[in-house]
PATOR-351504 format. One record per residue: residue number from 1; residue in one letter; z, x, y negated of N, C-alpha, C, CB in turn. Coordinates in Angstrom, 1 decimal. Glycine has a CB too. Layout:
BEGIN
<NUM; a; <Z; X; Y>; <Z; X; Y>; <Z; X; Y>; <Z; X; Y>>;
...
END
This chain:
BEGIN
<1; s; <0.0; 0.8; 1.2>; <0.0; 0.0; 0.0>; <0.0; 0.9; -1.3>; <1.2; -1.0; 0.0>>;
<2; d; <-0.6; 0.4; -2.3>; <-0.7; 1.1; -3.6>; <0.6; 0.9; -4.4>; <-1.9; 0.7; -4.3>>;
<3; n; <1.4; 0.0; -4.1>; <2.6; -0.3; -4.9>; <3.7; 0.7; -4.6>; <3.1; -1.7; -4.5>>;
<4; l; <4.1; 1.4; -5.7>; <5.0; 2.5; -5.6>; <6.4; 2.0; -5.0>; <5.3; 3.1; -7.0>>;
<5; a; <6.8; 0.9; -5.5>; <8.1; 0.4; -5.0>; <8.1; 0.1; -3.5>; <8.5; -1.0; -5.7>>;
<6; v; <7.0; -0.4; -3.0>; <6.8; -0.6; -1.5>; <6.9; 0.7; -0.8>; <5.5; -1.4; -1.2>>;
<7; r; <6.1; 1.7; -1.3>; <6.1; 3.0; -0.6>; <7.5; 3.7; -0.6>; <5.1; 3.9; -1.3>>;
<8; v; <8.2; 3.6; -1.7>; <9.6; 4.1; -1.8>; <10.5; 3.4; -0.8>; <10.2; 4.0; -3.2>>;
<9; a; <10.4; 2.1; -0.7>; <11.2; 1.3; 0.2>; <10.9; 1.7; 1.7>; <11.0; -0.2; 0.0>>;
<10; l; <9.7; 1.9; 2.0>; <9.3; 2.3; 3.3>; <9.8; 3.7; 3.7>; <7.7; 2.2; 3.5>>;
<11; g; <9.7; 4.6; 2.7>; <10.2; 5.9; 2.9>; <11.7; 5.9; 3.1>; <9.9; 6.8; 1.7>>;
<12; e; <12.5; 5.2; 2.3>; <13.9; 5.1; 2.5>; <14.3; 4.5; 3.9>; <14.5; 4.2; 1.4>>;
<13; t; <13.5; 3.5; 4.3>; <13.8; 2.9; 5.6>; <13.5; 3.9; 6.7>; <12.8; 1.6; 5.8>>;
<14; h; <12.5; 4.7; 6.6>; <12.2; 5.7; 7.6>; <13.3; 6.7; 7.7>; <10.8; 6.4; 7.3>>;
<15; v; <13.8; 7.2; 6.5>; <14.9; 8.2; 6.5>; <16.1; 7.6; 7.1>; <15.1; 8.7; 5.1>>;
<16; l; <16.5; 6.4; 6.7>; <17.7; 5.7; 7.3>; <17.6; 5.6; 8.8>; <17.9; 4.4; 6.7>>;
<17; r; <16.5; 5.2; 9.3>; <16.3; 5.0; 10.8>; <16.4; 6.4; 11.5>; <14.9; 4.3; 11.1>>;
<18; e; <15.7; 7.4; 10.9>; <15.8; 8.7; 11.4>; <17.2; 9.3; 11.4>; <14.8; 9.6; 10.6>>;
<19; t; <17.9; 9.0; 10.4>; <19.3; 9.5; 10.3>; <20.2; 8.8; 11.3>; <19.9; 9.3; 8.9>>;
<20; k; <20.1; 7.5; 11.5>; <20.9; 6.8; 12.5>; <20.6; 7.3; 13.9>; <20.6; 5.3; 12.4>>;
<21; e; <19.3; 7.6; 14.2>; <19.0; 8.1; 15.5>; <19.6; 9.5; 15.7>; <17.4; 8.2; 15.6>>;
<22; w; <19.5; 10.3; 14.6>; <20.1; 11.6; 14.7>; <21.6; 11.6; 14.9>; <19.9; 12.4; 13.4>>;
<23; l; <22.3; 10.7; 14.2>; <23.8; 10.5; 14.4>; <24.1; 10.1; 15.9>; <24.3; 9.4; 13.5>>;
<24; k; <23.3; 9.2; 16.5>; <23.5; 8.8; 17.9>; <23.3; 10.0; 18.8>; <22.5; 7.7; 18.3>>;
<25; r; <22.2; 10.8; 18.6>; <21.9; 12.0; 19.4>; <23.0; 13.0; 19.3>; <20.6; 12.6; 19.0>>;
<26; e; <23.6; 13.1; 18.2>; <24.7; 14.1; 18.0>; <26.0; 13.6; 18.5>; <24.8; 14.5; 16.5>>;
<27; g; <26.1; 12.3; 18.9>; <27.3; 11.8; 19.4>; <28.3; 11.4; 18.2>; <28.0; 12.7; 20.3>>;
<28; l; <27.8; 11.2; 17.0>; <28.6; 10.8; 15.9>; <28.6; 9.3; 15.7>; <28.1; 11.5; 14.6>>;
<29; k; <29.7; 8.8; 15.3>; <29.8; 7.3; 15.1>; <29.2; 6.9; 13.8>; <31.3; 6.9; 15.1>>;
<30; i; <28.2; 6.0; 14.0>; <27.4; 5.5; 12.9>; <28.4; 4.6; 12.0>; <26.2; 4.7; 13.4>>;
<31; d; <29.3; 4.0; 12.7>; <30.3; 3.1; 11.9>; <31.0; 3.9; 10.8>; <31.3; 2.5; 12.9>>;
<32; a; <31.2; 5.1; 10.9>; <31.8; 5.9; 9.9>; <31.0; 5.9; 8.6>; <32.1; 7.3; 10.4>>;
<33; f; <29.8; 5.6; 8.7>; <28.9; 5.7; 7.5>; <28.6; 4.3; 6.9>; <27.6; 6.4; 7.8>>;
<34; e; <29.0; 3.3; 7.7>; <28.7; 1.9; 7.2>; <29.9; 1.3; 6.7>; <28.1; 1.1; 8.4>>;
<35; r; <29.8; 0.8; 5.5>; <30.9; 0.1; 4.8>; <30.5; -1.3; 4.3>; <31.3; 1.0; 3.5>>;
<36; k; <31.5; -2.1; 4.2>; <31.2; -3.5; 3.7>; <32.2; -3.8; 2.6>; <31.4; -4.5; 4.9>>;
<37; g; <31.6; -4.4; 1.5>; <32.5; -4.7; 0.4>; <31.7; -4.9; -0.8>; <33.5; -3.7; 0.2>>;
<38; a; <32.3; -5.5; -1.9>; <31.6; -5.8; -3.1>; <31.2; -4.5; -3.9>; <32.5; -6.7; -4.0>>;
<39; s; <32.0; -3.4; -3.7>; <31.7; -2.2; -4.4>; <32.1; -1.0; -3.6>; <32.4; -2.1; -5.8>>;
<40; l; <31.7; 0.2; -3.9>; <32.1; 1.4; -3.2>; <33.6; 1.6; -3.2>; <31.4; 2.6; -3.8>>;
<41; l; <34.2; 1.2; -4.3>; <35.7; 1.3; -4.3>; <36.5; 0.4; -3.4>; <36.1; 1.1; -5.8>>;
<42; s; <35.9; -0.8; -3.2>; <36.6; -1.8; -2.4>; <36.1; -1.9; -1.0>; <36.6; -3.1; -3.1>>;
<43; a; <35.0; -1.1; -0.7>; <34.4; -1.2; 0.6>; <35.3; -0.6; 1.7>; <33.1; -0.4; 0.6>>;
<44; s; <35.2; -1.2; 2.9>; <35.9; -0.7; 4.0>; <35.0; -0.6; 5.2>; <37.1; -1.7; 4.4>>;
<45; s; <35.5; 0.1; 6.2>; <34.7; 0.4; 7.4>; <34.5; -0.9; 8.2>; <35.4; 1.4; 8.4>>;
<46; q; <33.3; -1.0; 8.8>; <33.0; -2.2; 9.7>; <34.0; -2.3; 10.8>; <31.6; -2.1; 10.1>>;
<47; t; <34.5; -1.1; 11.3>; <35.4; -1.1; 12.4>; <36.7; -0.4; 12.0>; <34.7; -0.3; 13.7>>;
<48; p; <37.6; -1.2; 11.5>; <38.9; -0.6; 10.9>; <39.7; 0.2; 11.9>; <39.7; -1.7; 10.3>>;
<49; s; <39.5; -0.1; 13.2>; <40.3; 0.6; 14.2>; <39.8; 2.0; 14.5>; <40.3; -0.2; 15.5>>;
<50; a; <38.6; 2.3; 14.0>; <38.1; 3.7; 14.2>; <38.9; 4.7; 13.4>; <36.6; 3.7; 13.9>>;
<51; a; <39.5; 5.7; 14.1>; <40.2; 6.7; 13.4>; <39.3; 7.7; 12.7>; <41.3; 7.4; 14.3>>;
<52; r; <39.6; 8.1; 11.6>; <38.9; 9.2; 10.9>; <39.2; 10.5; 11.4>; <39.1; 9.1; 9.3>>;
<53; s; <38.2; 11.3; 11.7>; <38.4; 12.7; 12.2>; <39.1; 13.5; 11.1>; <37.1; 13.3; 12.6>>;
<54; t; <40.0; 14.4; 11.5>; <40.7; 15.3; 10.6>; <40.1; 16.7; 10.6>; <42.2; 15.3; 10.9>>;
<55; d; <39.2; 17.0; 11.4>; <38.6; 18.3; 11.5>; <37.1; 18.3; 11.1>; <38.8; 18.9; 12.9>>;
<56; t; <36.6; 17.2; 10.7>; <35.2; 17.0; 10.4>; <34.9; 16.3; 9.1>; <34.5; 16.3; 11.5>>;
<57; f; <33.9; 16.7; 8.4>; <33.5; 15.9; 7.2>; <32.0; 16.0; 7.0>; <34.2; 16.5; 5.9>>;
<58; i; <31.5; 15.0; 6.2>; <30.1; 14.9; 6.0>; <29.7; 15.6; 4.7>; <29.6; 13.4; 6.0>>;
<59; v; <28.6; 16.2; 4.6>; <28.1; 16.8; 3.4>; <26.8; 16.0; 3.0>; <27.8; 18.3; 3.5>>;
<60; k; <26.7; 15.4; 1.9>; <25.6; 14.6; 1.5>; <24.9; 15.1; 0.3>; <26.1; 13.1; 1.2>>;
<61; h; <23.7; 14.6; 0.0>; <22.9; 14.9; -1.2>; <22.5; 16.3; -1.2>; <23.7; 14.5; -2.5>>;
<62; l; <22.2; 16.9; -0.1>; <21.7; 18.3; 0.0>; <20.3; 18.3; -0.5>; <21.9; 18.8; 1.4>>;
<63; p; <19.9; 19.5; -1.0>; <18.4; 19.7; -1.3>; <17.6; 19.6; 0.0>; <18.2; 21.1; -2.0>>;
<64; p; <16.5; 18.9; 0.0>; <15.7; 18.7; 1.2>; <15.2; 20.0; 1.9>; <14.5; 17.8; 0.9>>;
<65; k; <15.3; 21.1; 1.3>; <14.9; 22.4; 1.9>; <16.1; 23.1; 2.5>; <14.1; 23.2; 0.9>>;
<66; t; <17.2; 22.5; 2.5>; <18.5; 23.2; 3.0>; <18.3; 23.6; 4.5>; <19.7; 22.2; 2.9>>;
<67; t; <18.8; 24.7; 4.9>; <18.7; 25.2; 6.2>; <20.2; 25.3; 6.8>; <18.0; 26.6; 6.3>>;
<68; e; <20.2; 25.3; 8.2>; <21.5; 25.4; 8.8>; <22.1; 26.7; 8.5>; <21.3; 25.2; 10.3>>;
<69; s; <21.3; 27.8; 8.4>; <21.9; 29.1; 8.2>; <22.5; 29.1; 6.8>; <20.8; 30.2; 8.3>>;
<70; e; <21.9; 28.5; 5.8>; <22.5; 28.4; 4.4>; <23.9; 27.7; 4.5>; <21.6; 27.7; 3.5>>;
<71; l; <23.9; 26.6; 5.2>; <25.2; 25.8; 5.3>; <26.2; 26.6; 6.1>; <24.9; 24.5; 6.1>>;
<72; m; <25.8; 27.3; 7.1>; <26.8; 28.1; 7.9>; <27.4; 29.2; 6.9>; <26.1; 28.8; 9.1>>;
<73; e; <26.5; 29.8; 6.1>; <27.0; 30.9; 5.2>; <28.1; 30.3; 4.3>; <25.8; 31.5; 4.4>>;
<74; v; <27.8; 29.1; 3.7>; <28.8; 28.5; 2.8>; <30.0; 28.1; 3.5>; <28.1; 27.3; 2.1>>;
<75; f; <29.9; 27.3; 4.6>; <31.1; 26.6; 5.1>; <31.9; 27.5; 6.0>; <30.6; 25.4; 5.9>>;
<76; t; <31.4; 28.6; 6.5>; <32.2; 29.6; 7.3>; <33.2; 30.3; 6.4>; <31.4; 30.6; 8.0>>;
<77; k; <33.0; 30.2; 5.1>; <34.0; 30.7; 4.1>; <35.3; 29.9; 4.2>; <33.4; 30.7; 2.7>>;
<78; g; <35.2; 28.7; 4.8>; <36.4; 27.9; 4.9>; <37.1; 28.1; 6.2>; <36.0; 26.5; 4.8>>;
<79; g; <36.5; 28.8; 7.2>; <37.1; 29.0; 8.5>; <36.1; 28.9; 9.6>; <38.2; 28.0; 8.7>>;
<80; a; <36.5; 29.1; 10.8>; <35.6; 29.0; 12.0>; <35.1; 27.6; 12.2>; <36.3; 29.6; 13.2>>;
<81; i; <33.8; 27.5; 12.4>; <33.2; 26.2; 12.6>; <32.9; 26.0; 14.1>; <31.8; 26.1; 11.8>>;
<82; a; <33.3; 24.8; 14.5>; <33.0; 24.3; 15.9>; <31.6; 23.8; 16.0>; <34.0; 23.3; 16.3>>;
<83; r; <31.1; 23.1; 15.0>; <29.8; 22.5; 15.0>; <29.3; 22.2; 13.6>; <29.8; 21.2; 15.9>>;
<84; l; <28.1; 22.4; 13.4>; <27.4; 22.1; 12.2>; <26.1; 21.4; 12.5>; <27.2; 23.3; 11.2>>;
<85; c; <25.9; 20.2; 12.1>; <24.7; 19.4; 12.4>; <24.0; 19.1; 11.1>; <25.0; 18.1; 13.2>>;
<86; l; <22.7; 19.4; 11.0>; <21.9; 19.0; 9.8>; <20.9; 18.0; 10.2>; <21.2; 20.3; 9.3>>;
<87; a; <20.9; 16.9; 9.5>; <20.0; 15.8; 9.8>; <18.5; 16.2; 9.6>; <20.3; 14.6; 8.8>>;
<88; p; <17.6; 15.5; 10.3>; <16.2; 15.8; 10.2>; <15.7; 15.8; 8.7>; <15.4; 14.9; 11.0>>;
<89; s; <16.3; 14.9; 7.9>; <15.9; 14.8; 6.5>; <16.4; 16.0; 5.7>; <16.5; 13.5; 5.8>>;
<90; k; <17.3; 16.8; 6.3>; <17.9; 18.0; 5.7>; <18.8; 17.6; 4.4>; <16.9; 19.0; 5.3>>;
<91; t; <19.1; 16.4; 4.2>; <19.9; 16.0; 3.0>; <21.3; 15.6; 3.4>; <19.2; 14.8; 2.3>>;
<92; v; <21.6; 15.6; 4.7>; <22.9; 15.2; 5.2>; <23.3; 16.2; 6.3>; <23.0; 13.7; 5.7>>;
<93; a; <24.6; 16.6; 6.3>; <25.1; 17.4; 7.4>; <26.5; 17.0; 7.7>; <25.0; 19.0; 7.0>>;
<94; v; <26.9; 17.4; 8.9>; <28.3; 17.1; 9.4>; <28.8; 18.5; 9.8>; <28.3; 16.1; 10.6>>;
<95; v; <30.0; 18.8; 9.3>; <30.7; 20.1; 9.5>; <32.0; 19.8; 10.3>; <30.9; 20.9; 8.2>>;
<96; q; <32.1; 20.5; 11.4>; <33.4; 20.3; 12.2>; <34.0; 21.7; 12.3>; <33.1; 19.7; 13.6>>;
<97; y; <35.2; 21.8; 11.9>; <36.0; 23.1; 12.0>; <36.8; 23.1; 13.3>; <36.9; 23.2; 10.8>>;
<98; i; <37.0; 24.3; 13.8>; <37.9; 24.5; 15.0>; <39.3; 24.0; 14.7>; <37.8; 26.0; 15.4>>;
<99; e; <39.8; 24.4; 13.5>; <41.2; 24.0; 13.1>; <41.2; 23.0; 12.0>; <41.9; 25.3; 12.7>>;
<100; e; <42.0; 22.0; 12.2>; <42.1; 20.9; 11.2>; <42.5; 21.4; 9.8>; <43.2; 19.9; 11.7>>;
<101; k; <43.4; 22.4; 9.7>; <43.8; 22.9; 8.4>; <42.6; 23.5; 7.7>; <44.9; 23.9; 8.6>>;
<102; n; <41.7; 24.1; 8.4>; <40.5; 24.7; 7.7>; <39.6; 23.6; 7.2>; <39.7; 25.6; 8.7>>;
<103; a; <39.5; 22.5; 7.9>; <38.6; 21.4; 7.5>; <39.2; 20.8; 6.2>; <38.5; 20.3; 8.6>>;
<104; k; <40.5; 20.7; 6.2>; <41.1; 20.1; 5.0>; <41.0; 21.0; 3.8>; <42.6; 19.8; 5.2>>;
<105; n; <41.2; 22.3; 4.0>; <41.0; 23.3; 2.9>; <39.6; 23.4; 2.4>; <41.5; 24.7; 3.3>>;
<106; a; <38.6; 23.4; 3.4>; <37.2; 23.5; 3.0>; <36.8; 22.2; 2.3>; <36.4; 23.7; 4.3>>;
<107; f; <37.3; 21.1; 2.7>; <36.9; 19.8; 2.0>; <37.4; 19.9; 0.5>; <37.5; 18.6; 2.7>>;
<108; k; <38.6; 20.3; 0.3>; <39.1; 20.4; -1.0>; <38.3; 21.5; -1.8>; <40.6; 20.9; -1.0>>;
<109; k; <38.0; 22.5; -1.2>; <37.2; 23.6; -1.9>; <35.8; 23.2; -2.3>; <37.2; 24.9; -1.0>>;
<110; f; <35.1; 22.5; -1.3>; <33.7; 22.2; -1.5>; <33.4; 20.8; -2.0>; <33.0; 22.5; -0.2>>;
<111; a; <34.3; 19.9; -2.0>; <34.0; 18.5; -2.4>; <33.5; 18.4; -3.8>; <35.3; 17.6; -2.2>>;
<112; f; <32.4; 17.8; -3.9>; <31.7; 17.5; -5.2>; <31.3; 18.8; -5.9>; <32.7; 16.8; -6.1>>;
<113; k; <31.1; 19.9; -5.2>; <30.5; 21.1; -5.7>; <29.0; 21.2; -5.4>; <31.3; 22.3; -5.0>>;
<114; r; <28.3; 21.9; -6.3>; <26.9; 22.0; -6.1>; <26.6; 23.0; -5.0>; <26.2; 22.4; -7.4>>;
<115; l; <25.7; 22.7; -4.1>; <25.2; 23.5; -3.1>; <23.7; 23.7; -3.4>; <25.5; 23.0; -1.7>>;
<116; g; <23.3; 24.9; -3.8>; <22.0; 25.1; -4.2>; <21.8; 24.3; -5.5>; <21.0; 24.6; -3.2>>;
<117; t; <20.9; 23.3; -5.5>; <20.6; 22.6; -6.7>; <21.1; 21.1; -6.6>; <19.1; 22.5; -6.9>>;
<118; s; <22.0; 20.9; -5.6>; <22.5; 19.6; -5.4>; <24.1; 19.6; -5.3>; <21.9; 18.9; -4.2>>;
<119; k; <24.7; 18.5; -5.3>; <26.1; 18.4; -5.1>; <26.4; 18.2; -3.6>; <26.8; 17.2; -5.8>>;
<120; a; <27.5; 18.9; -3.1>; <27.9; 18.8; -1.7>; <28.8; 17.5; -1.5>; <28.6; 20.0; -1.2>>;
END
């Protein structure tokens, strides 16, 4: 279609579907990313019984040319990493630390910081 809005919507749908499939392949709970509510501030998880991991966090809004090696270089500064998964879109990653305390410290250190040309 020649309509820009339609092309953008189709592109977003493709990325969302691809990301959900990636989450499933990696064994990550999609529910952790889905929220329901009138606003981001009042939104809650679709499955309130799902416990949040204390050794893992998500990194969003990455530049689309981000590589796993770049992410490893940055996040190993916070401690030993058990697993780092980069989505096919390269705009989302999940970082799991071996030790919970390292995950908490890394999250505090890197939350809302720019990684390359984007915010982590």
